[in-house]
C-alpha positions in Angstrom: 138.1 -15.1 -171.2 136.6 -17.4 -168.6 139.9 -19.3 -168.3 141.8 -16.1 -167.9 139.4 -15.0 -165.1 139.9 -18.3 -163.3 143.6 -18.1 -163.5 143.8 -14.5 -162.4 141.4 -15.2 -159.5 143.7 -18.1 -158.4 146.6 -15.7 -158.5 144.6 -13.2 -156.5 143.7 -15.8 -153.8 147.3 -16.9 -153.5 148.8 -13.4 -153.5 146.2 -11.4 -151.6 147.8 -8.6 -149.6 146.7 -6.1 -147.0 148.0 -2.8 -145.8 151.7 -2.6 -145.4 152.0 -1.9 -141.7 155.7 -2.4 -141.7 158.1 -0.7 -144.1 161.0 -3.0 -143.6 162.4 -3.9 -147.0 162.9 -7.6 -147.6 164.4 -7.3 -151.1 164.8 -5.0 -154.0 164.5 -5.5 -157.8 166.6 -2.9 -159.6 166.3 -0.7 -156.4 162.4 -1.1 -156.3 161.6 -2.1 -152.7 159.4 -5.0 -151.6 158.4 -5.2 -148.0 158.5 -7.9 -145.3 155.0 -7.4 -144.2 153.5 -8.0 -147.7 155.5 -11.2 -148.0 154.5 -12.4 -144.5 150.8 -11.8 -145.1 150.9 -13.8 -148.3 152.9 -16.6 -146.6 150.6 -16.9 -143.7 147.6 -17.1 -146.0 149.1 -19.9 -148.0 149.7 -21.9 -144.8 145.9 -22.2 -144.6 145.3 -22.8 -148.3 147.8 -25.7 -148.8 146.2 -28.3 -146.5 147.4 -26.4 -143.4 150.8 -27.9 -144.0 154.1 -26.0 -143.6 155.5 -24.2 -146.6 159.2 -23.7 -146.3 159.6 -19.9 -145.9 162.9 -19.7 -147.7 161.4 -21.6 -150.7 158.4 -19.4 -150.7 160.5 -16.3 -150.7 162.0 -17.4 -154.0 158.6 -18.0 -155.4 157.6 -14.5 -154.3 160.6 -12.9 -155.9 160.0 -14.8 -159.1 156.4 -13.5 -159.1 157.6 -9.9 -158.7 160.2 -10.4 -161.5 157.4 -11.5 -163.8 155.4 -8.4 -163.0 158.5 -6.3 -163.6 159.1 -7.8 -167.0 155.5 -7.5 -168.0 155.7 -3.7 -167.3 159.1 -3.5 -169.1 157.4 -5.0 -172.2 154.6 -2.5 -171.9 151.9 -5.1 -171.5 150.1 -2.7 -169.1 149.8 -0.1 -171.9 148.0 -2.3 -174.4 144.4 -1.3 -174.9 143.1 -4.9 -174.6 144.8 -5.1 -171.2 143.3 -1.7 -170.1 139.8 -2.8 -171.2 140.0 -6.0 -169.3 141.4 -4.3 -166.2 138.5 -1.7 -166.4 136.0 -4.6 -166.4 137.6 -6.2 -163.4 137.7 -2.9 -161.5 134.0 -2.3 -162.1 133.3 -5.8 -160.6 135.7 -5.3 -157.7 134.3 -1.9 -156.8 130.7 -3.1 -156.3 131.0 -4.3 -152.7 132.5 -0.9 -151.8 129.4 0.9 -153.1 127.2 -0.8 -150.5 126.4 0.4 -147.0 126.8 -2.8 -144.9 124.7 -1.5 -142.0 121.8 -0.5 -144.2 122.0 -3.8 -146.1 122.0 -5.8 -142.8 118.9 -3.9 -141.6 117.0 -4.6 -144.8 118.0 -8.2 -144.8 116.7 -8.6 -141.2 113.5 -6.8 -142.2 113.0 -9.1 -145.1 113.6 -12.2 -143.0 111.1 -11.0 -140.3 108.5 -10.4 -143.0 109.1 -13.8 -144.6 107.7 -15.3 -141.4 104.3 -13.6 -142.2 101.9 -13.6 -145.1 99.6 -10.6 -145.7 96.4 -10.6 -147.7 95.5 -7.2 -149.4 93.2 -5.7 -151.9 94.3 -2.6 -153.9 93.2 0.1 -156.3 95.7 1.2 -158.9 95.7 4.3 -161.2 98.7 4.2 -163.5 100.9 7.3 -163.8 104.0 7.9 -165.9 107.3 8.4 -164.0 107.7 11.9 -165.5 104.1 12.9 -164.9 103.4 16.6 -164.3 102.5 17.9 -160.8 98.9 18.6 -162.1 98.4 15.0 -163.3 99.9 13.6 -160.1 97.6 15.7 -157.9 94.6 14.6 -159.9 95.4 10.9 -159.4 96.1 11.5 -155.7 92.8 13.2 -155.1 90.9 10.5 -157.0 92.4 7.9 -154.8 91.6 9.9 -151.7 88.0 10.0 -152.9 87.9 6.2 -153.3 89.5 5.8 -149.9 86.9 7.9 -148.2 84.1 5.9 -149.8 85.6 2.7 -148.5 86.1 4.1 -145.0 82.5 5.2 -145.0 81.5 1.5 -145.3 81.2 0.9 -149.0 82.4 -2.5 -150.3 86.0 -2.4 -151.4 85.5 -4.6 -154.4 82.7 -2.3 -155.7 84.8 0.8 -155.3 87.8 -0.9 -156.9 85.8 -1.8 -159.9 84.7 1.8 -160.3 88.1 3.5 -159.7 90.9 1.0 -160.3 92.7 0.7 -163.7 94.2 -2.6 -162.8 93.4 -4.9 -165.8 92.1 -7.7 -163.6 90.0 -5.7 -161.3 86.6 -6.7 -162.9 87.4 -10.3 -162.1 89.0 -10.1 -158.7 87.7 -6.8 -157.3 91.2 -5.7 -156.5 92.1 -8.6 -154.3 95.7 -9.5 -154.5 95.6 -12.4 -152.1 98.3 -13.6 -149.8 102.0 -12.8 -150.3 105.2 -12.4 -148.3 108.4 -10.5 -148.5 110.3 -10.1 -151.8 107.3 -11.0 -153.9 106.0 -7.5 -154.6 107.8 -4.2 -155.4 109.3 -2.8 -152.2 107.0 0.2 -151.8 103.9 -2.0 -152.1 105.4 -4.6 -149.7 106.2 -1.8 -147.2 102.7 -0.4 -147.2 101.2 -3.8 -146.9 103.3 -4.8 -143.9 102.9 -1.4 -142.2 99.1 -1.0 -142.5 97.0 -2.5 -139.7 94.5 -5.2 -140.6 91.1 -3.8 -141.7 92.5 -0.4 -142.5 93.0 1.4 -145.8 96.4 3.1 -146.6 96.9 6.6 -147.9 97.9 6.8 -151.6 101.4 5.7 -152.3 103.6 5.5 -155.4 105.3 2.5 -157.1 106.8 2.2 -160.6 103.3 1.2 -161.8 101.5 4.3 -160.6 99.6 5.3 -157.4 97.8 2.9 -155.2 95.7 2.6 -152.1 95.5 -0.8 -150.4 93.4 -2.5 -147.6 94.9 -5.2 -145.4 92.4 -8.0 -145.2 94.4 -10.5 -143.0 97.8 -11.5 -141.8 98.9 -15.0 -140.9 102.0 -17.0 -140.1 104.0 -18.1 -143.1 103.2 -21.5 -144.5 106.7 -21.8 -146.0 106.9 -23.6 -149.3 105.5 -26.9 -150.6 106.3 -29.3 -153.4 103.5 -31.3 -154.9 102.4 -33.3 -158.0 99.0 -33.0 -159.5 96.7 -34.6 -162.1 94.4 -32.2 -163.9 91.5 -32.4 -166.4 90.8 -29.0 -168.0 87.5 -27.3 -167.4 86.6 -27.4 -171.1 86.6 -31.2 -170.9 82.9 -32.2 -170.5 84.0 -35.4 -168.7 86.5 -33.7 -166.4 84.5 -34.3 -163.2 83.8 -38.0 -164.1 87.4 -38.6 -165.0 88.9 -37.0 -161.9 86.6 -39.0 -159.7 87.5 -42.2 -161.5 91.2 -41.5 -161.1 90.8 -40.6 -157.4 88.9 -43.9 -156.6 91.6 -45.9 -158.5 94.3 -44.2 -156.4 92.4 -44.9 -153.2 91.5 -48.5 -153.8 94.4 -49.9 -155.9 97.8 -49.8 -154.1 99.6 -50.9 -157.3 98.6 -47.8 -159.2 101.3 -45.1 -159.4 100.3 -41.4 -159.1 103.2 -40.4 -161.4 102.3 -43.0 -164.1 98.7 -41.8 -164.2 99.8 -38.2 -164.4 102.2 -39.1 -167.3 99.4 -40.9 -169.2 96.2 -38.9 -168.4 96.9 -35.4 -166.9 95.9 -32.6 -169.3 98.6 -30.4 -167.8 101.3 -31.8 -170.1 104.1 -29.6 -168.8 103.9 -31.3 -165.4 102.4 -34.5 -166.7 105.6 -35.6 -168.4 107.3 -35.3 -165.0 104.8 -37.4 -163.2 102.7 -34.3 -162.4 105.5 -32.7 -160.4 105.4 -28.9 -160.0 108.2 -26.6 -158.8 108.0 -25.8 -155.1 106.0 -22.7 -154.3 104.8 -20.5 -151.5 102.0 -18.1 -151.0 101.5 -15.6 -153.9 103.2 -17.9 -156.5 100.2 -20.1 -157.2 96.5 -19.5 -157.5 94.9 -19.3 -154.0 92.4 -22.2 -154.5 95.2 -24.6 -155.5 97.7 -23.4 -152.9 95.1 -23.7 -150.0 94.6 -27.4 -150.9 98.3 -28.1 -151.3 99.1 -26.6 -147.9 96.2 -28.4 -146.2 97.6 -31.9 -146.8 99.4 -32.9 -143.7 101.5 -35.9 -144.5 104.0 -36.4 -147.4 102.6 -39.0 -149.9 99.0 -38.2 -149.1 96.6 -37.1 -151.8 93.8 -34.6 -151.8 90.2 -35.1 -152.8 89.3 -33.9 -156.2 88.7 -30.1 -156.3 88.0 -27.5 -158.9 89.9 -24.2 -159.8 89.5 -21.8 -162.7 91.6 -24.1 -164.8 89.8 -27.4 -164.2 89.6 -30.4 -161.8 92.7 -31.5 -159.8 94.1 -34.1 -157.5 97.2 -33.1 -155.5 99.8 -35.4 -154.0 102.0 -33.8 -151.3 105.7 -34.5 -152.0 107.5 -32.3 -149.4 106.9 -29.3 -147.1 109.6 -26.7 -146.7 109.2 -24.5 -143.5 111.0 -21.2 -143.3 114.7 -21.7 -142.7 116.6 -20.0 -139.9 118.2 -16.6 -140.5 121.8 -17.9 -140.9 120.7 -20.4 -143.6 118.9 -17.7 -145.6 121.2 -14.7 -144.9 123.4 -15.0 -148.0 120.4 -15.6 -150.3 118.4 -12.7 -148.8 121.4 -10.4 -149.1 121.7 -11.0 -152.8 118.0 -10.5 -153.3 117.9 -7.3 -151.2 120.9 -5.9 -153.2 119.2 -6.4 -156.5 115.7 -5.5 -155.3 114.2 -2.0 -155.4 115.1 -1.6 -151.8 118.8 -1.5 -152.8 118.0 2.2 -153.6 118.1 2.8 -149.9 121.6 1.3 -149.8 122.8 3.5 -152.6 121.3 6.6 -151.1 123.0 5.9 -147.8 126.4 5.6 -149.5 125.9 8.8 -151.5 124.8 10.7 -148.3 128.0 9.7 -146.6 130.1 10.8 -149.6 128.4 14.2 -149.5 129.4 14.5 -145.9 133.0 13.4 -146.7 133.6 15.6 -149.8 133.6 19.3 -150.3 130.8 19.7 -152.9 130.2 23.2 -154.2 127.4 24.1 -156.6 127.7 27.3 -158.8 124.1 28.5 -158.5 124.6 31.2 -161.1 125.7 28.6 -163.6 122.7 26.4 -162.7 120.2 29.3 -163.0 121.5 30.0 -166.5 119.6 26.9 -167.6 116.4 28.7 -166.7 117.3 31.8 -168.6 119.1 30.6 -171.8 118.0 27.7 -174.1 120.7 25.1 -173.7 119.4 23.1 -176.6 119.9 25.8 -179.2 122.6 28.0 -177.6 124.9 25.5 -175.9 127.9 27.6 -176.8 126.8 30.1 -174.1 127.3 27.5 -171.4 131.0 27.5 -170.5 131.0 27.9 -166.7 132.0 25.5 -163.9 128.7 24.2 -162.5 129.9 21.9 -159.8 133.2 21.2 -158.0 134.0 18.1 -155.9 137.1 18.7 -153.8 139.7 19.7 -156.4 137.7 18.5 -159.5 135.8 21.0 -161.6 132.8 20.0 -163.7 131.6 22.3 -166.5 128.1 23.1 -167.8 128.8 21.2 -171.0 129.0 17.9 -169.1 125.6 18.7 -167.5 124.2 19.5 -171.0 125.3 16.0 -172.2 123.5 14.5 -169.2 120.3 16.6 -169.9 120.0 15.2 -173.4 119.0 11.9 -171.9 116.5 13.5 -169.5 114.7 16.0 -171.7 111.4 15.5 -169.9 112.9 16.7 -166.6 113.5 20.3 -165.6 117.2 21.3 -165.3 116.8 21.7 -161.5 115.3 18.2 -161.2 117.9 16.6 -163.4 120.8 18.4 -161.6 120.1 16.6 -158.3 120.6 13.2 -160.0 123.6 14.6 -162.0 125.2 15.8 -158.8 124.8 12.4 -157.1 126.1 10.6 -160.1 129.2 12.9 -160.3 130.0 12.4 -156.6 129.7 8.7 -157.0 132.0 8.8 -160.0 134.5 10.9 -158.0 134.5 8.2 -155.4 135.2 5.5 -158.0 138.0 7.5 -159.6 139.8 8.0 -156.3 139.0 4.8 -154.4 142.6 3.5 -154.8 143.9 6.6 -153.0 141.3 6.5 -150.2 140.7 2.8 -149.5 143.8 0.7 -148.8 141.9 -2.6 -148.9 140.6 -1.9 -152.4 144.0 -0.6 -153.5 145.7 -3.8 -152.5 142.9 -6.0 -154.0 143.0 -4.1 -157.3 146.8 -4.2 -157.4 146.7 -8.0 -157.1 144.2 -8.4 -160.0 146.3 -6.0 -162.1 149.5 -8.0 -161.4 147.6 -11.2 -162.0 146.4 -10.0 -165.4 150.0 -8.8 -166.3 151.5 -12.2 -165.5 148.8 -14.0 -167.4 149.6 -11.9 -170.5 153.3 -12.4 -170.0 153.0 -16.2 -169.8 150.7 -16.2 -172.8 153.3 -14.3 -174.8 156.5 -15.9 -173.5 155.3 -19.4 -172.6 151.9 -20.6 -173.8 152.1 -19.2 -177.4 155.7 -20.6 -177.8 154.6 -24.0 -176.6 152.2 -24.2 -179.5 155.2 -24.0 -181.9 155.4 -27.4 -183.6 159.1 -27.1 -184.3 159.9 -26.1 -180.7 157.7 -28.8 -179.3 159.2 -31.5 -181.5 162.7 -30.3 -180.6 161.9 -30.5 -176.8 160.4 -34.0 -177.3 163.5 -35.3 -179.1 165.7 -33.8 -176.5 164.0 -35.7 -173.7 163.0 -38.8 -175.8 165.7 -41.0 -174.3 164.8 -40.1 -170.7 161.3 -38.9 -170.0 159.6 -40.2 -173.1 161.2 -43.5 -173.8 159.3 -45.8 -176.2 156.5 -43.2 -176.6 155.2 -41.4 -179.6 154.6 -37.7 -179.5 151.1 -38.0 -181.0 150.1 -40.3 -178.1 151.3 -38.0 -175.3 151.2 -34.6 -176.9 149.2 -32.9 -174.1 151.7 -34.1 -171.5 154.6 -33.0 -173.6 153.0 -29.5 -174.1 152.6 -29.1 -170.3 156.2 -30.2 -169.7 157.4 -27.8 -172.4 155.5 -24.9 -170.9 157.1 -25.6 -167.5 160.5 -25.8 -169.2 159.9 -22.4 -171.0 158.7 -20.7 -167.8 161.7 -21.9 -165.8 164.0 -20.7 -168.6 162.2 -17.3 -168.6 162.6 -16.9 -164.8 166.4 -17.7 -165.1 166.7 -14.9 -167.7 164.9 -12.5 -165.5 167.3 -13.2 -162.6 170.1 -12.3 -165.0 168.3 -9.2 -166.4 167.3 -7.6 -163.2 169.4 -7.1 -160.0 167.8 -8.7 -157.0 169.2 -7.7 -153.6 167.9 -9.5 -150.5 168.1 -7.8 -147.1 170.2 -10.4 -145.2 169.1 -9.3 -141.8 165.4 -9.5 -142.7 165.9 -12.9 -144.3 167.7 -14.1 -141.2 164.8 -12.8 -139.1 162.3 -14.8 -141.2 164.1 -18.0 -140.4 163.4 -17.4 -136.7 159.7 -16.8 -137.1 157.4 -19.6 -135.8 154.0 -20.0 -137.5 
């Protein structure tokens, strides 16, 4: 499957086409027209691909005709009707369609926002009360009012940690008093990050929702980002009674003996064996990804190669050696990475909603309110046969109540009215996917090339590659060329080479048959015009 994907992708790169601005016919195959503009677009693209060298346009025209003949033959053999082909094409379409489901403007704004936030680190404390996603309005209001009560106590001057220990249901609150510490963009769920970066230092936010429940947070401090750091460490665990004595001994040895290797001591003595076997080396980290005590020491070391004094954390005693510092890269260097993270992050919901909003503006979407209200009157679970009306129409497409009932079965904890909003958005998005080939020329051309590439792959597999595996055919081809191409050679020694040659031979023979089977007519005036073009 991976090989097929690579080969089809290569075909796609070579044969990528764009909208056919010109309708001048260059040639026909059994009266099916193929246009000059499509050919020229492909030809110009290949001038760049093949070492910027000239490709003879007449030779390339023959290659292009051969390509279209193969597609014609694949369709004649019905390869496009086989279920395996349809299933693979569907998978490719789902992958191809993803970029068209993104709002580029919204994505760019979110990427810029993420980058600007990466330049800062914010320290917050929070109070959390968990709440199920499908919680009732009564439960939600109760949680909200409880957090308002806690917020008022903090604003009145009560210590945040004490209030957090009284109200918060966060499992670690009794140890940390609700303090999260420093973090930057893309390290927390987006609603939490948003509230942290939009609340002024020293102030407490209003209650807000994340997938974990409802929170309030207080911003303790904001500082410039420290970037990332790469370090090695030697550690003795806190349950080791001699930990302090051992770490001091190692530190003195490192200071006073230039022949001692930090990495070798870490391998032999460090009680963090995960890093110890690597000479104490840890993966690079930034704020929020390592305990604060450890991170503060790591970032305080100024020069690469320097080591810290022994210090203690909740895990034990450490010495850190600075290997490298990584300041925040510029926007262009991070843009692609940030785009991928934004598109898979919770903030991608904003991108999806923007696309759906535009589709609602573009399509004629009509809701049958009478059909929707029936769900409040009749029991759809026990009397589904009563539900036979059209509930929604998108342009010319009608969607019936039964389809909504199938959707409701997965959302039984939501009221029909609540679920219908999501159902309507889903159906509008599906309509867009179903009709994208008719409304988006760029996608239509891209999809066409993948489809043709898959067809040619299956044709070659059937007519060339499978036949080349035939031992009798391969032996016959070897014997036929033994006195010329394969003199003084044994088939067993050069079998892979012979198979490749035999495949080429079979493909050339197949193309010759196709030229005889189908009538190819070239528009002489267009061909003549091609000769005069200068690229």
